[in-house]
Backbone as CSV, one residue per row, in Angstrom:
resi,resn,N_x,N_y,N_z,CA_x,CA_y,CA_z,C_x,C_y,C_z
1,MET,0.863,-1.177,-0.013,0.009,-0.011,0.015,0.898,1.238,-0.010
2,ALA,0.542,2.221,-0.800,1.257,3.502,-0.859,0.949,4.295,0.405
3,GLN,1.901,5.129,0.793,1.741,5.915,1.975,1.902,7.392,1.653
4,PHE,0.960,8.222,2.129,1.015,9.673,1.875,1.021,10.380,3.250
5,THR,1.615,11.518,3.312,1.603,12.364,4.478,1.050,13.698,4.060
6,ILE,0.013,14.172,4.778,-0.559,15.460,4.480,-0.670,16.291,5.765
7,ASP,-0.576,17.609,5.573,-0.722,18.521,6.707,-2.160,19.070,6.667
8,LEU,-2.840,18.960,7.800,-4.227,19.419,7.863,-4.297,20.645,8.770
9,PRO,-5.125,21.592,8.438,-5.325,22.692,9.369,-5.933,22.124,10.726
10,GLU,-5.635,22.763,11.814,-6.046,22.261,13.084,-7.576,22.013,13.136
11,LEU,-8.344,22.890,12.609,-9.799,22.757,12.615,-10.230,21.515,11.858
12,ILE,-9.665,21.256,10.693,-9.999,20.064,9.933,-9.554,18.797,10.645
13,ALA,-8.407,18.827,11.264,-7.902,17.673,11.973,-8.831,17.353,13.157
14,LYS,-9.295,18.360,13.832,-10.226,18.174,14.945,-11.566,17.613,14.445
15,GLN,-12.064,18.143,13.374,-13.301,17.645,12.799,-13.211,16.204,12.361
16,LEU,-12.059,15.859,11.772,-11.795,14.489,11.373,-11.770,13.524,12.548
17,LYS,-11.076,13.924,13.591,-11.010,13.104,14.795,-12.375,12.940,15.417
18,ASP,-13.123,14.037,15.512,-14.435,13.995,16.157,-15.383,13.109,15.316
19,ALA,-15.337,13.224,13.999,-16.225,12.452,13.145,-15.847,10.977,13.179
20,SER,-14.556,10.691,13.185,-14.162,9.284,13.198,-14.519,8.627,14.562
21,ASN,-14.365,9.356,15.637,-14.751,8.846,16.949,-16.271,8.610,16.998
22,LYS,-17.010,9.515,16.436,-18.491,9.454,16.457,-18.943,8.153,15.729
23,ILE,-18.324,7.798,14.623,-18.772,6.588,13.914,-17.968,5.343,14.243
24,GLY,-16.952,5.487,15.122,-16.214,4.311,15.559,-15.181,3.755,14.615
25,VAL,-14.515,4.617,13.864,-13.415,4.164,13.015,-12.221,5.038,13.282
26,THR,-11.078,4.691,12.724,-9.934,5.519,12.870,-10.023,6.701,11.842
27,PRO,-9.283,7.739,12.186,-9.262,8.857,11.164,-8.764,8.394,9.796
28,GLU,-7.796,7.486,9.799,-7.269,7.002,8.520,-8.355,6.235,7.719
29,GLU,-9.122,5.405,8.438,-10.203,4.670,7.799,-11.278,5.601,7.210
30,LEU,-11.592,6.639,7.957,-12.594,7.606,7.470,-12.063,8.349,6.275
31,LEU,-10.809,8.753,6.290,-10.222,9.472,5.155,-10.174,8.574,3.909
32,LEU,-9.794,7.301,4.093,-9.711,6.391,2.944,-11.109,6.160,2.344
33,SER,-12.070,5.931,3.164,-13.450,5.747,2.666,-13.946,6.971,1.976
34,SER,-13.701,8.152,2.532,-14.136,9.410,1.913,-13.447,9.645,0.588
35,LEU,-12.145,9.371,0.518,-11.436,9.533,-0.697,-11.870,8.586,-1.792
36,GLN,-12.130,7.321,-1.423,-12.624,6.358,-2.414,-13.944,6.822,-2.968
37,GLU,-14.836,7.285,-2.102,-16.164,7.761,-2.570,-15.997,8.980,-3.510
38,LYS,-15.128,9.885,-3.176,-14.892,11.063,-4.003,-14.339,10.679,-5.351
39,LEU,-13.396,9.766,-5.386,-12.809,9.347,-6.641,-13.802,8.631,-7.533
40,GLU,-14.673,7.814,-6.943,-15.717,7.140,-7.695,-16.689,8.144,-8.291
41,ASN,-17.016,9.198,-7.531,-17.942,10.193,-8.023,-17.290,11.035,-9.138
42,LEU,-15.992,11.268,-9.075,-15.349,11.976,-10.165,-15.499,11.234,-11.510
43,ASP,-15.287,9.915,-11.473,-15.455,9.138,-12.696,-16.894,9.222,-13.177
44,SER,-17.834,9.107,-12.277,-19.253,9.136,-12.601,-19.619,10.499,-13.144
45,ASP,-19.163,11.581,-12.478,-19.479,12.928,-12.949,-18.962,13.200,-14.345
46,PHE,-17.737,12.730,-14.622,-17.181,12.897,-15.935,-17.973,12.166,-17.006
47,THR,-18.326,10.903,-16.700,-19.106,10.104,-17.645,-20.467,10.775,-17.900
48,ASP,-21.114,11.232,-16.874,-22.404,11.874,-17.028,-22.305,13.144,-17.891
49,ALA,-21.244,13.936,-17.654,-21.024,15.142,-18.417,-20.795,14.818,-19.894
50,MET,-19.938,13.803,-20.117,-19.656,13.426,-21.490,-20.889,12.974,-22.239
51,LYS,-21.717,12.164,-21.571,-22.953,11.688,-22.234,-23.841,12.843,-22.508
52,TYR,-23.971,13.800,-21.615,-24.796,14.980,-21.802,-24.356,15.770,-23.044
53,VAL,-23.059,16.016,-23.126,-22.505,16.825,-24.253,-22.730,16.079,-25.540
54,LEU,-22.479,14.779,-25.562,-22.656,14.019,-26.820,-24.091,14.022,-27.234
55,LYS,-25.032,13.811,-26.321,-26.454,13.807,-26.632,-26.902,15.195,-27.105
56,LYS,-26.493,16.195,-26.417,-26.895,17.585,-26.722,-26.403,17.996,-28.100
57,ASN,-25.241,17.571,-28.500,-24.642,18.002,-29.756,-24.676,16.921,-30.833
58,ALA,-25.486,15.899,-30.650,-25.504,14.762,-31.627,-25.840,15.270,-33.014
59,GLU,-26.795,16.113,-33.166,-27.183,16.609,-34.503,-26.034,17.407,-35.138
60,LEU,-25.359,18.245,-34.398,-24.206,18.990,-34.902,-23.131,18.036,-35.345
61,TYR,-22.830,17.011,-34.553,-21.798,16.089,-34.930,-22.177,15.360,-36.202
62,LYS,-23.439,15.010,-36.414,-23.869,14.360,-37.647,-23.617,15.237,-38.814
63,ARG,-23.952,16.548,-38.697,-23.763,17.475,-39.821,-22.282,17.690,-40.165
64,LEU,-21.445,17.630,-39.122,-20.009,17.861,-39.299,-19.307,16.646,-39.859
65,ALA,-19.920,15.489,-39.724,-19.255,14.227,-40.172,-19.168,14.126,-41.692
């Protein structure tokens, strides 16, 4: 597994610790889970945007072909 070191502002670090304690996981587990979710959404958001643009401009693409 790759390892990263990041510096967090004190407020964010406190919020992370509080949230992880609240749900019963380590701060690292909460960060990993949150990051995985964000990365999955980025792929989904890009795909949705691409489909929208292709559908919206389908007629133009046909005329240009």
